[in-house]
N, C-alpha and C positions, 0 to 999 in steps of 0.2 A: 885089834881092829880100831881104826880111828873113827870116833863118833863125834859129829858136830851137833850141838844143840843151840837152836836159835830161840831165845826167850828164857830168862832166868827167874821167872815168877815161881809160884808154888809148885806147879806141876813140872816145870822145867827142872827145878831143884830136886824134887822127889825122884824123877826118872834119872836125872844126872847123877845123883848120889848112888843109886843102884848100879847104873851102867859103869860108873867109875871103879866099881869093884872088880871088873873083868876086862875093861877096855880103856883105851886112851881117849878121854873125853875133853873136848874143848868147847867152851860156852861163849856165846855172843849175845849181848843185850844192849838195848838203847840207853839204859840207865848206867852211867859211868860209876856212880856211887855203889850200886849193887855189884858191879864187876870188881871194883876195888876191894870190897868186903870179901867177895868169894876168893879173889887172888890171895888175900892176906890170911883168911881163916879156912878156906875150903868150903865144902858142902856138908851139912849136918842134918841128920834125921833123928828126931827125939833126943835120946841121951846117948846115941851111938857116937863113936869117935869120928871126927870129920874126915872127909876124903878129899884129897887134892885133885884139882882139875886144871886144865889149861885155860887161859883167857885169850879170846880173840880180840885183837885191836881193831879189826875190821873184817868184812866178809872174806877178803882174800886169805885170811888165816884158816878158813874152813874149806877152801877150794879142794884140798886133797882128802876130804872126808870120805870114808868108805860107806857111811850112812849118815843121813841128815835128818834130825828130829826137829819138828816145827811146833813150838809152844807159844806162838804169838797169837793175839786176838785175830779173829777172822778179818776184821777191817784192816789189819796191818799186813796181811799175807803178801799182796803184790809188792808193797814197798820193801818188805823184808827180803824177798827172793829175787827181785829184779837184778841186783848186783851179781847174782850167781849165773845169770844167763850166759851160756857159752863157756863157762869156766869150770863147771863140775864135770867129772867123768860121766858120760851118758848113761852108764849103768848104775850110778849111785842112787839108791832108793831114797825117796823123800817120804818120811813117815809123819802123818798128821793125825793127832788125836784132838783136833780143835772142835769147838762148839759149832753148831749150826750146819747148814748145807751150803754147797757151792764152793767149798774149799778146794776140791779137786780141780774145778774149772779155773780158779784163781792161780793155783800152782802151775797148771799147764799154760796159762796165759803168760806167766812170768818166765817159765823155763822152756816152753815148747811142748807140743802135743805128745812127743815121744818120751817125756820124762816118766820114769817108773815111780808111780805114786802108790803108797800104801796108806789106806785109810783105816781108822780104828776107833773104838770107843774104850773107855776105861772107867771102872768104878773106884779106882784109886782116888783117895781124897787127902788133901794136905792143906794146912793153914800156915801161912808165913808168920814166923815169930820174930825174924830179923833177916836182913839180906843174906841169902845162902843158908838159912835155917828154917826148917819146917817141922811141924808137929802133925803126926797122923795117929788116929785112934784105932785103926783097924786095917786089915789087909783086903784089898780089892782084887779085881781081875781085869784083864784086857783082852779084847777080841780084835783081830786084824784081818784084812782081806784086800785083795787086788786082782787084777786080771792075770797075774802071775802067781800061781800057788807056790811055786818054788821060792820066790822072793818073800812071800808072806811067811812061809815056814822058817826062812832064814831070820826074819825079824823075831818070830816067836821063840826060836832057839836062843837068840841073843838075849831077849828079855828073861827067859827061863834061867839062863846061866847067871844072870845078875840078881836072881832071887825074886823076880816078879812072876806072877801067875798069868799065863797068856795062852791063847788058842787061836786057831785059824778058822775063819768062816768063809766058805767059798762064795757066799753071796752076802756081802757086808751091808747092803742097802737096808734090809729090815732092822739091823742093829743100829745103823746110823739114825734111822727114823725113830726107833725106840728111844734113843738118847735125846732126839729133838723133842719128842713128846714131853720127856721129863724136864728138859731145859725150858720149854714153853711154860710149864706150870710152876717152875721154881725161880728162875733167874730174875726176870723182870719184877715179879711179885715181891720177892724178898728185897729187891733193890728199892722199889717204891715204898715199901713198908719200913725199910732200913732195919731189917731184922735178920737173925740167923735163920737158916733154912728150917730148923726144927720148930721154930715158932709158928710156921704155917700150919702145921698139924694141930697145934694147941688151940688156935683161935677158930671158931666155927665159920666166921665170915671169910677169913683168909683161906681156910680149907675149901669152902664152897667155890671161891674164885679159882683156886688151883685146880679143883676137879673139873670145872667148866672149861678151863684152858686146855687141860689134858684131853678131855672128851672131844673138843673141837679138832685138835691136832690128830687124834686117832681117826676121826670121821674123814678127814682129808686123806689120810693114808689109805683108809679102806676104799675110798672112791678111786684112788690111784692104783688100787690092786697091790698094795704093799702089805705083806703079811707081817705084822708086828710080832716081836718075840714074847708077847704076853697077851692075856685075854682081857684083863681088867686094867685099863690105863691108870686109874687113880690108885689102885693097889700097888701097881708098879712104881708110880711116883712116890708113894709113901715109903716103899722099900728103899728107894734111892735116897730120900731125905734122911732116913734113919741111919744110913752109912755115914753121911756127913752132916749130922744135925747141928753141930756147933760151928759150921763153916758159913761164912758170908759169901754170897755169890760174887763172881768177878764183876758183874754189872753194877753192883753196889759200889765197888771201888771206882769203877768208871765214872759213875755219877758224882762221886765225891771228889774225884781228881780232875774232872773236866775232860777226860779221855773219851773219844767217841765210843759209844757202846756197840755191842753186837746185836742190837734189837732187830735190825733189818735181816740178819742172818738166822734169827731164831723165830720169834713171834711174827716178824714181818714176812718170813718165808712161808709160814703157815697161811697168812692172809693172801699172799700172792698165789700159792698153789691152790688154795681154796677158791679163789676167784676163777682160776682156769678150770677147775674141776666142778664148779657150780655148787660148792659147799659153803654155806654162810659161816663166817668166823667173827662174830661181833665182839666176843670177849678178847680174842687175840688182837683185833683191830684197836680196841680201846686201850689195851696194854701198850701197843706201839705208840699211840698218840700220847699217852701219859708219859712214857719215857722220853719221847722226843720233846714234849713240853718241858720236862725237867731239864733236859740238856740245853734247850733254848733259853730258859729262865735262869739257869745257873750263873752266878757271877763269874765263874771260872770259864764258862763256855766262850 
């Protein structure tokens, strides 16, 4: 099977490494230096032997993909997929494990409303040690779902053959919102504090803020009648943090590099949904304003 991967960051590298064990993987990334390193040395996970993958010189090299995995930031989805409009086989699944909400709409805007979109969440965690090189300290799991159970099962079987643990959820929305609750409590907070995720649990002030952010997000979900896959939001967030305690959030790298952050798709989404549902979200609103202020005041912005 020909697998296209857009985005060669930590998660793209992690999934690309596993998928390359059973499939023909070709990677596309906006960073030419990253692609050059991957072309020369392959993809590597921890101390395992590197695996060779193909390098796409442009979107057209992925047009014949049997499945396309999307590992770009939510803010980059439209830009990344627009060159594929009208070029992919109409039955080629687009698989997104991206942060935030609204990714399905962005994918369909880029490719058309009939595009087969597979959404999912994963607790796999990886830290980039060099281009095409990642370190992971534990094994996570992935849940996928779509309007086509058969296509979802195909993705799960592919991931399973590659050594990843995966399952189908026939209603993916509660899981997407569960991930959103965790992202709301972790990503922006660790970026503003410029710390690893695990530090949030160690400091009482940071933990208090994280819990307040999670509780607000869960309250919005409850008002929208979304049954979250957990009872205690903060306990769930703490479990997520423990899996990737030594990882820095992608938003921290965004603020450091001057790349637009996903704040509007994460905490900003909670603020927007909360406004519509009549649920106050002062903590998430404050986090949005803090991150946007950092972006505006950054010398690289």
